[in-house]
C-alpha positions as CSV (number, residue, x, y, z in Angstrom):
1,X,105.1,163.4,15.3
2,X,106.9,161.6,15.5
3,X,106.5,160.2,19.3
4,X,103.1,159.7,18.3
5,X,104.1,157.4,15.5
6,X,106.3,155.2,17.8
7,X,104.1,155.0,20.6
8,X,101.2,154.1,18.0
9,X,103.9,151.9,16.4
10,X,104.5,150.0,19.6
11,X,101.3,149.7,20.4
12,X,100.3,147.7,17.4
13,X,103.7,145.8,17.8
14,X,104.0,144.4,21.0
15,X,101.1,141.7,21.5
16,X,103.2,140.6,18.6
17,X,106.6,140.7,19.7
18,X,105.6,139.8,23.4
19,X,103.7,136.3,21.5
20,X,106.8,135.9,19.4
21,X,109.1,135.6,22.6
22,X,106.9,133.1,24.9
23,X,106.3,129.8,23.6
24,X,105.1,127.8,25.9
25,X,105.7,124.3,25.4
26,X,102.7,121.6,26.4
27,X,103.9,117.8,28.0
28,X,101.7,115.3,29.4
29,X,102.9,113.4,32.8
30,X,102.3,109.7,34.0
31,X,102.7,108.3,37.2
32,X,102.9,105.0,38.9
33,X,103.8,102.9,41.1
34,X,104.0,99.6,39.6
35,X,103.9,97.2,43.0
36,X,107.0,95.2,41.4
37,X,104.1,93.6,38.1
38,X,102.1,91.6,40.5
39,X,98.9,92.0,39.7
40,X,99.5,92.4,36.1
41,X,102.0,91.5,33.2
42,X,104.4,93.5,31.8
43,X,102.2,93.9,28.8
44,X,99.0,95.2,30.2
45,X,101.3,97.6,32.0
46,X,103.3,98.9,29.0
47,X,99.2,98.7,26.8
48,X,98.2,101.5,29.3
49,X,101.2,103.7,29.4
50,X,101.3,103.5,25.3
51,X,97.6,104.7,25.5
52,X,97.9,107.1,27.0
53,X,100.3,108.9,24.9
54,X,102.6,110.4,27.5
55,X,105.8,112.8,26.9
56,X,107.5,111.6,30.3
57,X,106.6,108.9,32.4
58,X,108.0,108.5,36.5
59,X,107.8,104.6,37.0
60,X,108.1,102.9,41.1
61,X,108.6,99.4,42.9
62,X,110.4,98.8,39.5
63,X,111.6,95.4,39.7
64,X,114.9,93.9,37.4
65,X,115.9,90.3,37.5
66,X,114.4,90.0,40.4
67,X,112.7,86.6,41.6
68,X,110.0,87.1,43.8
69,X,107.8,84.9,45.2
70,X,104.7,86.5,44.9
71,X,105.3,87.6,41.2
72,X,106.8,84.1,39.6
73,X,105.5,85.5,36.2
74,X,108.0,88.6,36.1
75,X,110.7,86.6,37.3
76,X,114.2,87.5,35.6
77,X,112.2,90.5,33.7
78,X,114.4,93.8,33.6
79,X,110.9,95.9,33.4
80,X,112.4,99.6,32.4
81,X,114.2,97.8,29.8
82,X,110.6,95.6,28.7
83,X,108.5,98.3,29.1
84,X,111.0,100.7,27.2
85,X,110.7,98.3,24.3
86,X,106.9,97.8,24.1
87,X,106.2,102.0,24.4
88,X,109.1,102.9,22.2
89,X,109.8,105.4,24.9
90,X,113.6,106.3,26.1
91,X,114.7,104.8,29.6
92,X,116.4,105.8,32.8
93,X,116.8,103.4,36.1
94,X,117.9,103.9,39.1
95,X,118.3,100.7,41.7
96,X,117.1,101.5,45.2
97,X,117.9,98.2,47.1
98,X,119.4,94.7,46.5
99,X,116.3,92.4,46.3
100,X,115.4,88.9,45.7
101,X,118.0,88.7,43.0
102,X,118.0,91.2,41.6
103,X,117.0,94.7,41.8
104,X,114.5,97.2,43.3
105,X,113.5,100.4,42.4
106,X,112.0,103.4,39.9
107,X,112.2,104.5,36.6
108,X,111.6,107.5,33.6
109,X,110.6,106.7,30.9
110,X,110.4,109.5,28.0
111,X,109.6,110.6,24.5
112,X,112.9,113.1,24.6
113,X,116.2,112.5,24.6
114,X,118.0,112.2,28.5
115,X,120.6,114.3,28.3
116,X,122.1,113.9,31.6
117,X,120.6,111.2,34.3
118,X,121.5,110.4,38.2
119,X,120.2,108.6,40.8
120,X,120.7,109.8,44.3
121,X,119.9,108.4,47.4
122,X,118.3,110.3,50.2
123,X,118.5,110.1,53.6
124,X,118.0,106.9,55.5
125,X,118.1,107.7,59.5
126,X,117.6,105.1,62.2
127,X,113.7,105.7,61.8
128,X,113.4,104.3,58.2
129,X,113.2,100.5,56.5
130,X,114.8,100.9,53.5
131,X,117.2,103.1,50.9
132,X,115.1,105.3,49.0
133,X,116.4,107.7,46.2
134,X,115.5,110.3,43.4
135,X,115.9,109.8,39.5
136,X,116.6,112.7,37.8
137,X,117.0,113.5,34.7
138,X,117.6,116.3,32.4
139,X,115.3,115.9,29.4
140,X,116.1,117.9,25.9
141,X,112.4,118.2,24.9
142,X,114.1,120.2,21.4
143,X,117.0,121.2,20.6
144,X,118.8,123.5,23.5
145,X,116.1,123.5,25.9
146,X,115.3,121.6,28.6
147,X,113.8,120.8,32.0
148,X,114.5,118.3,34.8
149,X,112.3,115.4,35.4
150,X,112.7,113.4,38.9
151,X,110.8,110.2,39.7
152,X,111.1,109.8,43.3
153,X,109.6,106.5,46.1
154,X,109.1,108.0,49.4
155,X,109.8,106.0,52.9
156,X,106.5,103.5,54.0
157,X,106.5,103.5,57.8
158,X,106.8,107.3,58.6
159,X,106.7,110.6,59.0
160,X,110.3,111.5,60.1
161,X,111.6,109.3,57.2
162,X,110.2,111.5,54.7
163,X,110.2,114.8,55.8
164,X,114.3,114.9,55.5
165,X,113.9,113.0,52.6
166,X,112.0,115.8,51.1
167,X,114.5,118.3,52.8
168,X,116.7,116.9,49.8
169,X,114.8,116.4,47.3
170,X,114.4,120.1,47.4
171,X,118.1,121.1,47.9
172,X,118.4,118.7,45.1
173,X,115.9,120.2,42.7
174,X,115.8,123.4,43.6
175,X,118.8,123.8,42.5
176,X,118.6,122.2,39.1
177,X,119.4,125.0,36.3
178,X,116.0,124.5,34.5
179,X,112.2,124.4,35.2
180,X,111.0,120.8,37.1
181,X,109.1,118.4,37.4
182,X,108.7,116.2,40.3
183,X,106.5,112.6,40.5
184,X,106.1,109.2,42.6
185,X,105.0,107.8,45.0
186,X,105.4,109.8,48.5
187,X,103.5,108.1,50.9
188,X,102.2,110.6,52.4
189,X,98.8,112.2,52.9
190,X,98.3,116.4,51.8
191,X,97.7,117.3,55.2
192,X,101.1,115.3,56.2
193,X,103.5,117.6,57.5
194,X,105.9,117.0,54.5
195,X,104.0,117.5,51.9
196,X,101.6,120.6,52.8
197,X,104.7,122.6,54.5
198,X,107.5,120.3,52.3
199,X,106.1,120.6,49.2
200,X,104.8,124.5,49.4
201,X,106.9,126.1,47.2
202,X,106.0,123.8,44.6
203,X,103.0,123.9,42.2
204,X,100.4,120.8,42.6
205,X,99.3,119.3,39.2
206,X,97.9,116.1,40.1
207,X,94.4,115.4,41.0
208,X,94.3,115.7,44.4
209,X,92.2,112.9,44.9
210,X,92.9,109.3,46.8
211,X,95.0,107.1,44.6
212,X,95.5,103.6,46.9
213,X,94.5,101.3,47.6
214,X,93.2,101.0,43.7
215,X,90.3,98.6,43.7
216,X,88.4,101.5,46.9
217,X,90.5,104.3,47.3
218,X,90.6,106.2,49.9
219,X,94.2,107.8,50.5
220,X,95.8,110.1,48.1
221,X,99.6,109.7,48.0
222,X,101.0,110.1,44.5
223,X,101.7,113.1,43.0
224,X,102.7,115.3,40.8
225,X,104.5,119.2,41.1
226,X,106.2,121.6,39.6
227,X,109.3,124.2,40.4
228,X,109.2,127.2,40.0
229,X,104.8,128.1,40.1
230,X,105.7,131.1,37.5
231,X,107.5,128.7,35.1
232,X,104.5,126.6,34.8
233,X,100.5,126.0,33.5
234,X,98.1,123.9,34.7
235,X,95.6,122.1,31.8
236,X,94.4,119.0,33.3
237,X,94.8,115.9,35.5
238,X,93.3,112.7,35.6
239,X,93.6,109.7,38.1
240,X,92.8,106.9,36.0
241,X,90.1,103.7,37.7
242,X,92.4,101.1,36.3
243,X,93.5,97.7,38.6
244,X,96.9,96.6,37.4
245,X,98.1,97.8,41.1
246,X,97.6,98.4,44.3
247,X,98.0,102.2,43.1
248,X,96.2,104.3,40.7
249,X,98.1,105.9,37.9
250,X,97.9,109.2,37.9
251,X,98.5,112.3,34.9
252,X,99.1,115.6,34.3
253,X,98.8,117.6,31.1
254,X,101.5,121.3,31.3
255,X,102.4,124.1,29.6
256,X,106.1,125.4,30.1
257,X,106.5,128.6,29.6
258,X,109.6,129.7,27.9
259,X,111.2,132.4,26.2
260,X,112.5,131.7,22.9
261,X,116.1,131.4,21.8
């Protein structure tokens, strides 16, 4: 009789117990190549970002105190600091190369504290054109709970260079102790080896549709991926039809499956 009572108790309690143990965290990711602000002001870019209300943002082609002939309206500006100020988000910046009197690189914006930030250079071989990097941040979205968020911008010239860069991305990010999101401009279409083989361990959570050129997109080269598969649920994804850059911005809403303490 006692065995029957215990079994009945477990049947009644177990769903509630399991629900208490699993507490998914939902977040919105935004990814945008800014084209160094040639086509829009920082005010316009910040307004767009703020309107989307993202939790984390991966930005590429982010200038810092440059003096480009093609973007005189942006001379001397620190993009990531100004975008952080205008959006109210926390910031991190990773220089990839010195350029036009300042720096060119990648950036992260976040609603949540960045517990640790690291800029890691990706391989540059004889096939490459410019130094590229991945900017990696451990995001503390709740006291004592973290995920790793990475922003990257791969070589634009050839697949061989991107393949070795993706290999490095995988080595670095798969070794992280927390669930990982990587977003950025991979400069490769979905059928490229660096994507369909190099990123096969990752869950794509963005819409698989063209992102460049913005006025009439014909190729997808911007992505958001999550790792490992079983830690993430994809909820929704958006590609925004706006003309503030030569890329279309993309976003994804995901849920991180976790066990409460």
